[in-house]
Residue frames as a rotation matrix with the C-alpha (Angstrom) as fourth column:
MET 1
0.254 -0.189 0.948 -5.29
-0.263 -0.957 -0.121 -16.52
0.931 -0.219 -0.293 -5.99
ASN 2
0.942 0.146 0.301 -5.28
-0.323 0.170 0.931 -18.31
0.085 -0.974 0.208 -2.65
ASN 3
0.636 -0.767 -0.082 -1.91
0.751 0.640 -0.163 -19.87
0.177 0.042 0.983 -3.56
LEU 4
0.089 -0.594 0.799 -0.42
0.184 -0.779 -0.599 -16.38
0.979 0.201 0.040 -3.51
LEU 5
0.484 0.194 0.853 -1.35
-0.700 -0.499 0.511 -15.96
0.525 -0.845 -0.106 0.13
GLU 6
0.984 -0.135 0.117 0.52
0.043 0.816 0.576 -19.18
-0.173 -0.562 0.809 0.91
LYS 7
0.455 -0.875 0.164 3.88
0.273 -0.038 -0.961 -17.93
0.847 0.482 0.222 -0.36
LYS 8
0.084 -0.514 -0.854 6.52
0.975 0.220 -0.037 -17.76
0.207 -0.829 0.520 2.38
ALA 9
-0.867 -0.477 0.146 7.24
0.451 -0.874 -0.182 -14.04
0.214 -0.092 0.972 1.95
VAL 10
-0.318 0.844 0.433 3.52
-0.243 -0.514 0.823 -13.17
0.917 0.156 0.368 1.87
ILE 11
0.479 0.441 -0.759 2.89
0.550 0.523 0.651 -15.21
0.684 -0.729 0.007 5.02
ARG 12
-0.392 -0.727 -0.564 5.70
0.915 -0.242 -0.324 -13.30
0.099 -0.643 0.759 6.75
VAL 13
-0.885 0.120 0.450 4.11
-0.044 -0.983 0.176 -9.95
0.463 0.136 0.876 5.84
GLY 14
0.063 0.996 -0.059 0.63
-0.116 0.066 0.991 -11.17
0.991 -0.056 0.119 6.83
TYR 15
0.261 -0.055 -0.964 1.89
0.853 0.480 0.204 -12.35
0.451 -0.876 0.172 10.20
PHE 16
-0.778 -0.605 -0.168 3.63
0.622 -0.706 -0.338 -9.02
0.086 -0.367 0.926 10.82
LEU 17
-0.651 0.608 0.456 0.45
-0.282 -0.750 0.598 -7.10
0.705 0.261 0.659 9.92
LYS 18
0.287 0.808 -0.515 -1.75
0.233 0.463 0.855 -9.34
0.929 -0.365 -0.056 12.06
ASN 19
-0.022 -0.378 -0.925 0.47
0.982 0.164 -0.090 -8.75
0.186 -0.911 0.368 15.08
PHE 20
-0.944 -0.331 0.008 0.43
0.327 -0.937 -0.125 -4.99
0.048 -0.115 0.992 14.50
ASP 21
-0.506 0.836 -0.211 -3.22
-0.664 -0.535 -0.522 -4.45
-0.550 -0.124 0.826 13.55
ASN 22
-0.638 0.272 0.720 -5.54
0.328 0.942 -0.065 -7.32
-0.696 0.195 -0.691 12.69
ASN 23
0.438 0.866 -0.241 -7.68
0.171 -0.344 -0.923 -4.94
-0.882 0.363 -0.299 10.59
ILE 24
0.041 -0.494 -0.868 -4.98
-0.886 -0.420 0.198 -4.52
-0.463 0.761 -0.455 7.91
LYS 25
0.544 0.312 0.779 -5.63
-0.014 0.932 -0.363 -7.21
-0.839 0.186 0.511 5.32
LEU 26
-0.677 -0.727 0.115 -3.66
0.002 0.155 0.988 -8.62
-0.736 0.669 -0.104 2.42
ILE 27
0.470 0.771 -0.430 -5.17
-0.475 -0.190 -0.859 -8.02
-0.744 0.608 0.276 -1.01
ALA 28
-0.401 -0.525 0.751 -4.47
0.377 0.653 0.657 -10.61
-0.835 0.546 -0.064 -3.73
LEU 29
0.014 0.315 -0.949 -4.64
-0.648 -0.720 -0.249 -9.09
-0.762 0.618 0.194 -7.21
ASN 30
0.731 0.289 0.618 -5.55
0.282 0.697 -0.659 -10.69
-0.622 0.656 0.428 -10.52
GLU 31
0.795 -0.475 0.378 -3.06
0.253 -0.307 -0.918 -8.44
0.552 0.825 -0.124 -12.28
THR 32
0.013 -0.915 -0.403 0.53
0.921 0.168 -0.352 -7.65
0.390 -0.366 0.845 -11.37
ALA 33
0.992 0.123 0.025 1.56
0.100 -0.897 0.431 -4.83
0.076 -0.425 -0.902 -9.06
ARG 34
0.381 -0.924 -0.038 5.28
0.924 0.379 0.040 -5.27
-0.023 -0.050 0.998 -9.85
THR 35
-0.733 -0.555 0.393 5.68
0.566 -0.818 -0.100 -1.57
0.377 0.149 0.914 -10.68
ALA 36
-0.730 0.461 -0.504 3.88
0.146 -0.616 -0.774 1.44
-0.668 -0.639 0.382 -9.24
ILE 37
-0.591 0.517 -0.619 2.12
-0.804 -0.441 0.400 1.97
-0.066 0.734 0.676 -12.58
ASP 38
-0.617 0.346 -0.707 1.01
-0.046 0.881 0.471 -1.68
0.786 0.323 -0.527 -12.70
ALA 39
-0.768 0.296 -0.568 -0.21
0.639 0.289 -0.713 -1.50
-0.047 -0.910 -0.411 -9.10
ALA 40
-0.726 0.497 -0.476 -2.17
-0.304 -0.852 -0.426 1.69
-0.617 -0.164 0.770 -9.71
LYS 41
-0.525 0.530 -0.666 -3.89
-0.743 0.095 0.662 0.11
0.414 0.843 0.344 -12.73
SER 42
-0.633 0.237 -0.737 -4.67
0.282 0.957 0.065 -3.09
0.721 -0.167 -0.672 -10.81
LEU 43
-0.616 0.331 -0.715 -6.08
0.752 -0.023 -0.659 -1.13
-0.234 -0.943 -0.235 -7.86
ASN 44
0.123 0.635 0.762 -7.75
0.784 -0.533 0.318 1.63
0.608 0.558 -0.564 -9.92
THR 45
0.727 0.004 -0.686 -5.94
0.537 -0.627 0.565 4.32
-0.428 -0.779 -0.458 -7.92
GLU 46
0.896 -0.440 -0.066 -3.43
-0.418 -0.782 -0.463 7.10
0.152 0.442 -0.884 -8.48
VAL 47
0.442 -0.821 -0.361 0.21
0.344 0.526 -0.778 6.11
0.829 0.220 0.515 -9.06
GLY 48
-0.261 -0.578 0.773 1.23
-0.442 -0.641 -0.628 8.47
0.858 -0.506 -0.088 -6.24
SER 49
0.419 0.504 0.755 -0.72
-0.901 0.127 0.415 6.37
0.113 -0.854 0.507 -3.71
ILE 50
0.881 -0.229 -0.413 1.52
0.168 0.970 -0.178 3.37
0.442 0.087 0.893 -4.37
ILE 51
0.691 -0.683 0.235 4.47
-0.542 -0.276 0.794 2.93
-0.477 -0.676 -0.561 -2.01
LYS 52
0.633 -0.634 -0.444 7.73
-0.137 0.473 -0.870 2.05
0.762 0.612 0.212 -3.71
SER 53
0.886 -0.415 0.208 10.04
-0.137 0.194 0.971 0.26
-0.443 -0.889 0.115 -1.23
LEU 54
0.748 -0.663 -0.036 13.56
-0.066 -0.020 -0.998 1.01
0.661 0.748 -0.058 -2.42
LEU 55
0.828 -0.512 -0.229 16.74
0.438 0.335 0.834 -0.24
-0.350 -0.791 0.502 -0.78
PHE 56
0.732 -0.639 0.235 19.94
-0.294 -0.608 -0.737 1.81
0.614 0.471 -0.633 -0.77
LYS 57
0.623 -0.642 -0.446 23.46
0.779 0.557 0.287 1.09
0.064 -0.526 0.848 0.43
ASP 58
0.940 -0.339 -0.032 25.82
-0.328 -0.928 0.177 3.67
-0.089 -0.156 -0.984 1.92
SER 59
0.370 -0.886 -0.279 29.63
-0.615 -0.009 -0.788 3.73
0.696 0.463 -0.549 1.68
GLU 60
-0.506 -0.507 0.698 29.89
-0.860 0.356 -0.366 1.66
-0.063 -0.785 -0.616 4.89
ASN 61
-0.776 0.251 -0.579 27.64
-0.119 0.843 0.525 -1.05
0.620 0.476 -0.624 3.40
ASN 62
-0.757 0.652 -0.041 24.71
0.104 0.058 -0.993 -0.16
-0.645 -0.756 -0.112 5.64
PHE 63
-0.694 0.598 0.402 21.31
0.591 0.153 0.792 -0.64
0.412 0.787 -0.459 4.04
HIS 64
-0.784 0.497 -0.371 18.60
-0.138 -0.723 -0.677 2.01
-0.605 -0.480 0.635 4.21
LEU 65
-0.433 0.734 0.523 14.99
0.892 0.432 0.132 1.68
-0.129 0.524 -0.842 3.08
CYS 66
-0.898 0.236 -0.371 13.24
-0.262 -0.965 0.020 4.55
-0.353 0.115 0.929 1.33
LEU 67
-0.314 0.889 0.334 9.45
0.815 0.433 -0.386 4.43
-0.487 0.151 -0.860 1.02
VAL 68
-0.877 -0.210 -0.432 8.57
-0.054 -0.851 0.523 6.64
-0.477 0.482 0.735 -1.92
SER 69
0.179 0.950 -0.255 5.39
-0.336 -0.184 -0.924 7.80
-0.925 0.251 0.287 -3.62
GLY 70
0.169 -0.044 0.985 4.90
0.604 0.794 -0.068 5.84
-0.779 0.606 0.161 -6.85
ASP 71
0.810 0.181 0.558 5.01
0.572 -0.452 -0.684 8.96
0.128 0.873 -0.470 -9.02
LYS 72
0.822 -0.565 0.068 8.28
-0.560 -0.783 0.269 10.29
-0.099 -0.259 -0.961 -7.55
PHE 73
0.584 -0.736 -0.343 11.98
0.316 0.595 -0.739 9.44
0.747 0.324 0.580 -7.81
VAL 74
0.754 -0.381 -0.535 14.47
0.561 -0.052 0.826 9.35
-0.343 -0.923 0.175 -4.95
SER 75
0.779 -0.592 0.206 17.14
-0.396 -0.720 -0.571 12.02
0.486 0.363 -0.795 -4.99
LEU 76
0.502 -0.681 -0.534 20.48
0.703 0.680 -0.206 10.28
0.504 -0.272 0.820 -4.37
GLU 77
-0.416 -0.655 0.631 21.91
0.168 -0.738 -0.654 13.67
0.894 -0.166 0.417 -3.42
LYS 78
0.159 0.568 0.808 19.27
-0.730 -0.483 0.483 14.23
0.664 -0.667 0.338 -0.74
ILE 79
0.960 0.244 -0.134 19.57
-0.098 0.748 0.657 10.78
0.261 -0.617 0.742 0.82
SER 80
0.191 -0.962 -0.197 23.38
0.689 0.275 -0.671 10.87
0.700 -0.008 0.715 0.67
ASN 81
-0.410 -0.286 0.866 23.23
-0.265 -0.871 -0.413 14.13
0.873 -0.399 0.281 2.62
ILE 82
0.561 0.691 0.456 20.78
-0.685 0.078 0.724 12.65
0.465 -0.718 0.517 5.13
PHE 83
0.949 -0.208 -0.237 22.99
0.278 0.908 0.315 9.59
0.150 -0.365 0.919 5.66
ASN 84
0.650 -0.754 -0.093 26.15
-0.662 -0.622 0.419 11.72
-0.374 -0.211 -0.903 5.48
SER 85
-0.275 -0.678 0.681 27.57
-0.097 0.725 0.682 9.09
-0.957 0.122 -0.265 3.15
HIS 86
-0.615 0.040 -0.788 27.78
-0.789 -0.026 0.614 8.35
0.004 0.999 0.048 -0.58
THR 87
-0.235 0.667 0.707 24.71
-0.275 0.652 -0.707 6.22
-0.932 -0.361 0.030 -1.28
ILE 88
-0.783 0.022 -0.622 23.78
-0.609 0.179 0.773 3.95
0.128 0.984 -0.127 -4.18
LYS 89
0.346 0.938 -0.005 20.73
-0.937 0.346 0.053 1.87
0.051 -0.013 0.999 -5.03
ALA 90
-0.295 -0.379 0.877 21.06
-0.488 0.849 0.203 -1.77
-0.822 -0.368 -0.436 -3.96
ASN 91
-0.664 0.038 -0.746 21.00
-0.701 0.314 0.640 -4.30
0.259 0.949 -0.182 -6.78
ALA 92
0.285 0.899 -0.331 18.39
-0.720 0.429 0.545 -7.06
0.632 0.083 0.770 -7.13
ASP 93
0.085 -0.326 -0.942 20.54
0.329 0.901 -0.282 -9.71
0.941 -0.286 0.184 -5.43
GLU 94
-0.901 -0.431 0.050 21.31
0.128 -0.374 -0.918 -7.41
0.415 -0.821 0.393 -2.48
CYS 95
-0.374 0.852 0.366 17.60
-0.866 -0.462 0.193 -6.59
0.333 -0.244 0.911 -2.14
LYS 96
0.453 0.566 -0.688 16.63
-0.359 0.823 0.441 -10.26
0.816 0.047 0.576 -2.07
LYS 97
-0.196 -0.632 -0.750 19.39
0.503 0.592 -0.630 -11.25
0.842 -0.501 0.202 0.34
PHE 98
-0.945 -0.251 0.210 18.80
-0.015 -0.608 -0.794 -8.34
0.327 -0.753 0.571 2.73
THR 99
-0.476 0.834 0.280 15.00
-0.879 -0.456 -0.136 -8.07
0.014 -0.311 0.950 2.75
GLY 100
-0.714 0.241 0.658 14.01
0.056 0.956 -0.289 -11.60
-0.698 -0.169 -0.696 1.77
PHE 101
0.448 0.894 -0.016 11.82
0.174 -0.104 -0.979 -10.13
-0.877 0.436 -0.202 -0.98
SER 102
-0.362 -0.470 0.805 12.33
0.890 0.082 0.448 -10.00
-0.276 0.879 0.388 -4.73
ILE 103
-0.905 0.035 -0.424 12.03
-0.134 -0.969 0.206 -6.70
-0.404 0.243 0.882 -6.57
GLY 104
-0.599 0.785 -0.156 8.38
-0.308 -0.046 0.950 -6.08
0.739 0.617 0.269 -7.34
GLY 105
0.382 0.730 -0.567 7.29
0.315 0.474 0.822 -7.57
0.869 -0.493 -0.048 -4.01
ILE 106
-0.652 -0.707 -0.274 9.49
0.515 -0.148 -0.844 -5.69
0.556 -0.692 0.460 -1.53
SER 107
0.488 0.848 -0.204 7.33
0.665 -0.210 0.717 -4.81
0.565 -0.486 -0.667 1.43
PRO 108
0.133 -0.432 0.892 8.03
-0.394 -0.849 -0.352 -1.87
0.909 -0.305 -0.283 3.74
ILE 109
0.303 0.059 0.951 7.79
-0.948 0.123 0.294 -4.34
-0.099 -0.991 0.093 6.67
ALA 110
0.807 0.161 0.568 8.80
-0.291 0.945 0.146 -7.87
-0.514 -0.283 0.810 7.74
HIS 111
0.499 -0.720 -0.483 12.31
-0.688 0.010 -0.726 -7.85
0.527 0.694 -0.490 6.29
GLU 112
0.724 -0.331 -0.605 14.71
0.442 0.896 0.039 -10.66
0.529 -0.296 0.795 7.09
ASN 113
-0.372 -0.829 -0.417 17.24
0.922 -0.280 -0.268 -8.00
0.105 -0.484 0.869 8.19
SER 114
0.588 0.591 -0.552 16.51
0.681 -0.730 -0.056 -4.58
-0.436 -0.343 -0.832 9.68
PRO 115
0.327 -0.466 0.822 17.62
0.617 -0.554 -0.559 -1.58
0.716 0.690 0.106 7.65
LYS 116
-0.647 -0.637 -0.419 19.80
0.747 -0.417 -0.519 0.96
0.156 -0.649 0.745 9.44
SER 117
-0.707 0.489 -0.512 17.10
-0.128 -0.799 -0.587 3.56
-0.696 -0.349 0.627 8.76
ILE 118
-0.301 0.701 0.646 13.77
0.948 0.294 0.123 3.94
-0.104 0.650 -0.753 7.04
LEU 119
-0.856 0.050 -0.514 12.90
-0.074 -0.997 0.026 7.21
-0.511 0.060 0.857 5.33
ILE 120
-0.156 0.894 0.421 9.33
0.870 0.327 -0.370 7.91
-0.468 0.308 -0.828 4.26
ASP 121
-0.811 -0.101 0.576 8.61
0.488 -0.659 0.572 10.29
0.322 0.745 0.584 1.39
THR 122
-0.739 0.522 -0.425 6.40
0.061 -0.577 -0.814 13.14
-0.670 -0.628 0.395 2.64
ASN 123
-0.721 0.473 -0.506 4.52
-0.672 -0.302 0.676 13.04
0.166 0.828 0.536 -0.69
LEU 124
-0.716 0.449 -0.535 2.74
0.332 0.893 0.304 9.90
0.614 0.040 -0.789 0.53
SER 125
-0.779 0.396 -0.486 0.95
0.444 -0.199 -0.874 11.96
-0.443 -0.896 -0.021 3.20
LYS 126
-0.790 0.481 -0.380 -1.25
-0.604 -0.719 0.345 13.51
-0.107 0.502 0.858 0.49
TYR 127
-0.384 0.614 -0.690 -3.29
-0.364 0.586 0.724 10.32
0.849 0.529 -0.002 0.25
ASP 128
0.280 0.595 0.753 -5.87
-0.951 0.065 0.302 8.99
0.131 -0.801 0.584 2.71
GLN 129
0.723 -0.047 0.689 -4.96
-0.143 0.966 0.216 5.41
-0.676 -0.255 0.692 1.84
ILE 130
0.115 -0.759 -0.640 -1.75
-0.993 -0.100 -0.060 4.11
-0.019 0.643 -0.766 0.31
TYR 131
0.960 0.279 0.007 -0.78
-0.275 0.950 -0.151 0.68
-0.049 0.143 0.989 -0.96
ALA 132
0.022 -0.991 0.128 2.34
-0.957 0.016 0.290 -1.38
-0.289 -0.129 -0.948 -0.36
ALA 133
0.025 -0.147 -0.989 3.71
-0.548 0.825 -0.136 -4.63
0.836 0.545 -0.060 -1.74
ALA 134
0.497 0.255 0.829 3.23
-0.853 0.318 0.414 -7.61
-0.158 -0.913 0.375 0.55
GLY 135
-0.072 -0.678 0.731 6.01
-0.466 0.671 0.576 -9.97
-0.882 -0.299 -0.364 -0.48
HIS 136
-0.388 0.018 0.922 4.79
0.693 0.665 0.279 -10.83
-0.608 0.747 -0.270 -3.98
PRO 137
-0.991 -0.088 -0.106 4.03
-0.001 -0.763 0.646 -8.78
-0.137 0.640 0.756 -7.13
HIS 138
-0.461 0.887 -0.016 0.34
0.110 0.076 0.991 -9.82
0.880 0.455 -0.133 -6.95
VAL 139
0.282 0.537 -0.795 -0.23
0.876 0.194 0.442 -9.11
0.392 -0.821 -0.415 -3.23
VAL 140
-0.525 -0.365 0.769 -0.54
0.078 -0.920 -0.384 -5.72
0.847 -0.142 0.512 -1.53
PHE 141
-0.142 0.590 -0.795 -1.99
0.990 0.072 -0.123 -4.14
-0.015 -0.804 -0.595 1.58
ARG 142
0.157 0.320 0.934 -3.74
0.323 -0.911 0.258 -0.82
0.933 0.261 -0.246 2.14
ILE 143
-0.050 -0.293 -0.955 -2.61
0.998 -0.052 -0.036 1.45
-0.039 -0.955 0.295 4.97
SER 144
0.948 0.291 0.128 -2.79
0.292 -0.956 0.015 5.08
0.127 0.023 -0.992 6.06
PHE 145
0.297 -0.878 0.376 0.29
-0.039 -0.405 -0.914 7.30
0.954 0.257 -0.154 6.07
SER 146
0.187 -0.215 0.959 0.28
-0.923 -0.373 0.097 7.65
0.337 -0.903 -0.268 9.86
VAL 147
0.841 0.126 0.526 0.01
-0.340 0.879 0.334 3.89
-0.420 -0.460 0.782 10.37
LEU 148
0.776 -0.630 0.006 2.82
0.333 0.402 -0.853 3.37
0.535 0.664 0.522 7.83
CYS 149
0.119 -0.742 0.660 5.02
-0.520 -0.613 -0.595 5.69
0.846 -0.273 -0.458 9.89
ASN 150
0.333 0.095 0.938 4.14
-0.934 0.167 0.314 3.78
-0.127 -0.981 0.145 13.07
ILE 151
0.954 0.140 0.266 4.46
-0.127 0.990 -0.064 0.25
-0.272 0.027 0.962 11.69
THR 152
0.655 -0.747 0.108 7.87
0.457 0.279 -0.844 0.94
0.601 0.603 0.525 10.11
ASN 153
0.552 -0.432 -0.714 9.25
0.570 -0.430 0.700 3.37
-0.609 -0.793 0.009 12.70
GLY 154
-0.041 -0.532 0.845 10.21
0.974 -0.209 -0.084 5.39
0.221 0.820 0.527 9.66
ILE 155
-0.307 -0.174 -0.935 11.14
0.457 -0.889 0.015 9.05
-0.835 -0.423 0.353 9.56
GLU 156
0.732 0.599 0.325 9.24
0.608 -0.359 -0.708 11.44
-0.308 0.716 -0.627 7.31
HIS 157
-0.214 -0.851 -0.479 11.63
0.250 -0.522 0.816 13.26
-0.944 0.055 0.324 4.97
VAL 158
0.780 0.264 -0.567 11.77
-0.450 -0.392 -0.802 15.13
-0.434 0.881 -0.187 1.69
ILE 159
-0.070 -0.824 0.562 13.75
-0.084 0.566 0.820 12.56
-0.994 0.010 -0.109 -0.32
THR 160
0.229 0.219 0.948 12.54
0.869 0.393 -0.301 13.11
-0.439 0.893 -0.100 -3.87
ASN 161
-0.845 -0.513 0.150 13.32
0.511 -0.691 0.512 15.59
-0.159 0.509 0.846 -6.64
């Protein structure tokens, strides 16, 4: 498990967290957290308390990050209206190149490039503690909704169906 915490992407997330709040710790899991359902099982928590970090691209090739409750799905219509632009989900290669993270480990923080905007699903506010990927499918961190908003400078929005 310790080898997981030595992965480049995980180190980047850990460093970002340490500089923001030294009390937020990385959690290495024995089982995968690649999907929200997997993460919920590994953490023995509700699927809705898992943060899905999803990258979208608008018609001007700007990337936007949507942080979504694990039991919800992003509405392309809603985010296209918010961005005032036709918007599509970024593919795996675009995600890796833009964020520096592979799908299943995309963190809401510490990206190699800054998204044009970050939208945070209001459904996540229902939970006292929520969990996010930390650069690898077996590493997460626990955070409150308010701290997530602060650490990402994200905007709360209704972005799901």
